[in-house]
C-alpha positions as CSV (number, residue, x, y, z in Angstrom):
1,M,119.9,93.3,125.6
2,K,116.5,91.7,125.8
3,K,115.9,89.4,122.9
4,L,112.7,89.8,120.9
5,T,110.2,87.0,121.0
6,K,109.5,84.9,118.0
7,E,106.2,86.7,117.6
8,Q,107.9,90.1,117.8
9,I,110.4,89.1,115.1
10,E,107.5,87.9,112.9
11,E,105.8,91.2,113.3
12,L,108.8,93.1,112.1
13,E,109.0,90.8,109.1
14,M,105.6,92.2,108.0
15,F,107.1,95.6,107.2
16,D,109.5,96.6,104.5
17,T,112.8,98.3,105.3
18,P,111.6,101.8,104.2
19,T,108.7,101.6,106.6
20,V,111.0,100.5,109.4
21,C,113.2,103.6,108.6
22,N,110.2,105.8,108.7
23,A,109.1,104.4,112.0
24,L,112.6,104.8,113.5
25,E,112.6,108.5,112.6
26,T,109.6,109.0,114.9
27,F,111.8,108.2,117.9
28,H,114.5,110.8,117.1
29,C,117.1,108.3,118.3
30,R,119.7,109.3,115.6
31,S,120.2,111.3,112.5
32,R,118.0,110.5,109.6
33,V,121.0,109.8,107.5
34,E,122.6,107.2,109.8
35,G,121.9,103.6,110.8
36,Y,121.6,102.0,107.4
37,M,123.9,100.7,104.7
38,K,124.8,102.7,101.6
39,P,123.6,101.4,98.2
40,G,125.2,98.2,96.9
41,M,123.9,95.3,99.1
42,I,121.9,93.2,96.7
43,L,119.4,90.4,97.6
44,R,120.4,87.4,95.4
45,T,117.9,84.8,96.5
46,P,114.1,84.8,96.4
47,A,112.5,86.2,99.5
48,G,108.9,86.3,100.5
49,K,109.6,88.6,103.5
50,P,112.3,90.7,104.9
51,M,115.2,89.2,106.8
52,V,115.3,90.1,110.5
53,G,117.8,88.8,113.0
54,Y,120.8,89.3,115.3
55,A,124.3,89.8,113.9
56,A,127.0,87.2,114.1
57,T,130.1,88.9,112.7
58,A,133.3,87.9,111.0
59,K,136.1,89.2,108.6
60,A,137.1,86.9,105.8
61,G,139.4,86.8,102.8
62,G,139.9,84.6,99.8
63,R,142.9,85.7,97.8
64,F,145.6,83.8,99.8
65,P,145.6,80.5,101.7
66,R,145.8,80.5,105.5
67,P,147.3,77.5,107.4
68,D,144.9,77.7,110.3
69,A,141.8,78.1,108.1
70,H,140.0,75.1,109.6
71,Q,140.5,76.2,113.2
72,K,139.4,79.7,112.4
73,L,136.3,78.4,110.7
74,M,135.3,76.2,113.7
75,E,135.8,79.2,116.0
76,Y,133.5,81.2,113.7
77,Y,130.9,78.5,113.7
78,G,130.9,78.5,117.5
79,H,130.3,82.2,117.5
80,V,127.4,81.9,115.1
81,R,125.9,79.0,117.0
82,G,126.1,80.9,120.3
83,M,124.3,84.0,119.1
84,A,120.6,84.8,119.6
85,D,118.2,83.3,117.1
86,P,117.4,84.2,114.4
87,T,121.0,84.9,113.4
88,I,122.3,86.9,110.4
89,A,125.9,86.2,109.5
90,V,127.5,89.5,108.7
91,V,130.8,88.9,106.9
92,Q,133.2,91.7,105.9
93,D,135.5,90.8,103.0
94,I,139.1,92.1,103.7
95,D,140.3,91.7,100.1
96,K,140.5,95.0,98.3
97,E,138.7,93.4,95.4
98,P,136.6,90.3,96.0
99,A,138.5,87.3,94.7
100,A,136.3,84.4,95.9
101,A,132.9,83.4,97.3
102,F,132.9,82.6,101.0
103,W,129.2,81.7,100.6
104,G,127.9,78.8,98.6
105,E,125.6,75.8,99.1
106,V,127.8,74.2,101.9
107,Q,128.1,77.4,104.0
108,A,124.4,78.2,103.6
109,T,123.5,74.7,104.7
110,V,125.8,74.7,107.7
111,H,124.7,78.1,108.8
112,K,121.0,77.2,108.4
113,S,121.6,74.2,110.7
114,I,123.0,76.4,113.5
115,G,120.3,79.0,113.5
116,C,121.3,81.4,110.8
117,V,118.6,82.7,108.4
118,G,120.9,84.5,105.9
119,T,124.0,86.6,105.3
120,L,125.1,90.1,104.6
121,T,128.5,90.4,103.0
122,D,130.5,92.8,100.9
123,G,132.1,89.8,99.3
124,G,130.9,87.2,96.9
125,V,128.3,84.5,96.9
126,R,127.6,81.5,94.6
127,D,125.2,78.5,94.4
128,I,122.4,81.0,94.5
129,K,119.7,78.6,93.3
130,E,120.6,76.1,96.1
131,A,120.6,78.7,98.8
132,G,117.3,80.0,97.7
133,E,115.8,76.5,97.7
134,L,117.1,76.1,101.3
135,G,115.4,79.3,102.3
136,F,118.7,80.9,103.2
137,Q,118.9,84.6,102.1
138,F,122.0,85.8,100.3
139,F,122.7,89.5,100.4
140,S,126.0,90.5,98.7
141,T,127.8,93.1,96.7
142,S,129.1,90.6,94.2
143,V,128.7,87.1,92.7
144,E,131.8,84.9,92.4
145,V,132.2,81.6,90.6
146,A,135.0,80.1,92.7
147,H,135.7,79.7,96.5
148,G,139.4,80.4,96.1
149,Y,141.2,80.4,99.4
150,T,138.3,81.6,101.5
151,H,139.1,81.7,105.2
152,V,137.9,83.5,108.3
153,V,140.4,86.0,109.7
154,E,138.5,86.8,113.0
155,C,135.0,86.6,114.3
156,G,132.8,88.2,117.0
157,C,134.4,91.5,116.0
158,P,133.1,94.9,114.9
159,V,132.7,95.0,111.1
160,S,131.9,97.8,108.7
161,I,130.0,97.2,105.5
162,L,128.8,99.9,103.1
163,G,129.2,102.6,105.7
164,L,127.3,100.8,108.5
165,D,129.2,99.7,111.6
166,I,127.8,96.4,112.9
167,Y,128.6,94.7,116.2
168,P,127.8,91.1,117.4
169,G,124.2,91.1,118.6
170,D,123.0,94.1,116.6
171,L,119.4,93.7,115.4
172,L,119.2,94.1,111.6
173,H,116.3,94.4,109.1
174,A,117.0,93.8,105.4
175,D,115.2,93.5,102.2
176,I,115.5,94.5,98.5
177,H,115.8,98.1,99.5
178,G,118.7,97.8,101.9
179,V,119.8,97.1,105.5
180,V,118.9,99.1,108.6
181,K,120.1,98.6,112.2
182,I,117.4,98.7,114.9
183,P,118.3,100.1,118.4
184,H,117.6,97.4,121.0
185,E,115.7,99.8,123.3
186,I,113.2,100.6,120.5
187,A,112.8,97.1,119.1
188,P,109.9,95.9,121.3
189,V,107.7,98.8,120.2
190,L,108.9,99.2,116.6
191,A,106.2,97.1,114.9
192,E,103.5,99.4,116.4
193,A,105.4,102.4,115.3
194,C,105.6,100.9,111.8
195,R,101.8,100.6,111.7
196,R,101.5,104.3,112.7
197,A,104.0,105.4,110.1
198,A,102.2,103.5,107.4
199,A,98.8,104.9,108.4
200,A,100.2,108.5,108.5
201,E,100.8,108.3,104.8
202,L,97.2,107.6,103.9
203,P,96.0,111.2,103.9
204,M,98.2,111.6,100.8
205,L,98.0,108.2,99.3
206,E,94.2,107.6,99.4
207,P,93.1,110.8,97.6
208,C,95.9,110.4,95.0
209,R,94.9,106.8,94.4
210,K,91.3,107.9,94.0
211,A,92.3,110.6,91.4
212,I,94.3,107.9,89.5
213,A,91.2,105.6,89.4
214,E,89.1,108.5,88.2
215,G,91.6,109.4,85.5
216,R,92.0,113.0,86.7
217,K,94.9,115.2,87.7
218,P,94.7,116.6,91.3
219,T,95.1,120.4,91.5
220,I,98.1,121.8,93.2
221,E,95.8,123.1,95.9
222,E,94.6,119.6,96.5
223,L,98.1,118.2,96.7
224,D,99.1,121.0,99.1
225,S,96.2,120.2,101.3
226,W,96.8,116.4,101.3
227,R,100.5,116.9,101.9
228,N,99.7,119.1,104.9
229,D,97.3,116.5,106.2
230,M,100.0,113.8,105.9
231,T,102.5,116.0,107.7
232,E,100.1,116.5,110.5
233,A,99.4,112.8,110.7
234,R,103.1,112.1,110.9
235,K,103.4,114.6,113.8
236,Q,100.6,112.8,115.6
237,A,102.3,109.5,115.0
238,E,105.4,110.7,116.7
239,K,103.5,111.7,119.8
240,Q,102.0,108.3,120.4
């Protein structure tokens, strides 16, 4: 795996996740209904741009205490610290029903200090205001008030969250729409593909916007023509 440069990461941060998905489709690298999380992953903190980074993974629980919790946590911190920057902590909650928040102000601050920009978890988060002020992105399926007996079970392992299998080092792109996994072989050229995918929609968007500004309804014949033009533009984008 060749890590993206800081500039390449910043380029990908310029595009929302739907545009990234549109661009990935042009490579025909997988089914159009694979490679992204099912609904339910919610951004809890303010974000001016999408979160892009490499996955550090763990499984955690919070319903019962674990005697070696401190040791497991330090092992996990080592895993996060050793991953490529920027890192996204992807934590699968093993409890059938989330009972506690692994994530709060302390974990957000510690993770930020070791190169992590945010988390994706099917467990709970809290201290949302403090994490937001830190610039650490919380994506979660729930919000919890207490940390309970939170502990790491294992780290550096495959995890599965909302239908998406994630491995350590996977490149992820996340925003308010959801989370998508980017194949490493495509990553270096994906930003340019995003630009082409966005441009390919203009044959439909621009005349519709003009009609809106003019206060008129386009005819079905016009919509048919514009749609065909967009389809052709998308085909051309795939060839480049």
